[in-house]
C-alpha positions in Angstrom: 88.9 109.2 78.1 85.9 107.7 81.1 86.8 108.5 84.3 85.9 106.3 87.8 85.0 109.0 90.0 85.3 105.9 93.5 88.9 105.5 92.0 91.5 106.4 94.8 94.4 105.3 93.1 95.7 108.7 92.0 95.6 110.2 95.9 97.9 107.8 96.9 99.8 108.1 94.3 99.8 111.5 94.8 100.5 111.6 97.9 104.1 110.0 97.6 104.9 112.9 94.9 105.8 115.6 97.0 104.6 117.2 100.7 101.3 117.9 100.9 99.7 120.2 103.9 97.9 118.3 106.7 94.5 119.5 105.9 95.5 118.3 102.3 96.6 114.6 103.1 93.7 114.4 105.3 91.4 115.0 102.7 93.3 112.7 100.0 93.0 109.8 102.0 89.6 110.7 104.0 87.9 111.8 100.8 85.6 114.9 100.9 82.8 116.1 103.5 81.3 119.2 101.7 81.9 121.4 98.8 84.4 123.4 100.1 86.4 119.6 99.6 85.2 118.6 96.8 86.4 121.8 95.0 89.8 121.1 96.4 90.1 117.7 95.5 89.3 118.6 92.2 92.0 121.2 92.2 94.6 118.7 93.3 93.7 116.1 90.9 94.1 118.8 88.6 98.0 119.4 90.1 98.5 115.4 90.3 97.7 115.3 86.3 100.4 118.1 85.7 103.0 116.6 87.9 102.4 113.3 85.7 102.7 114.3 83.0 106.1 116.2 83.8 107.4 113.0 85.2 106.4 110.9 82.3 108.4 113.3 79.9 111.4 113.5 82.3 111.3 109.5 82.0 111.0 109.9 78.5 114.2 111.9 78.0 
């Protein structure tokens, strides 16, 4: 699976999946500004993938 690094569609989808802290919402909408933001965005992406997988499994049942 290849990743397009400039693809932000997952961020919009993730914003609608659950409630987020103000800082996480700003990061998802505005993008990274430093190493700490990059780390946090990576963490959020892993959480998004986990939640997306759970949603897909629930839809199949």
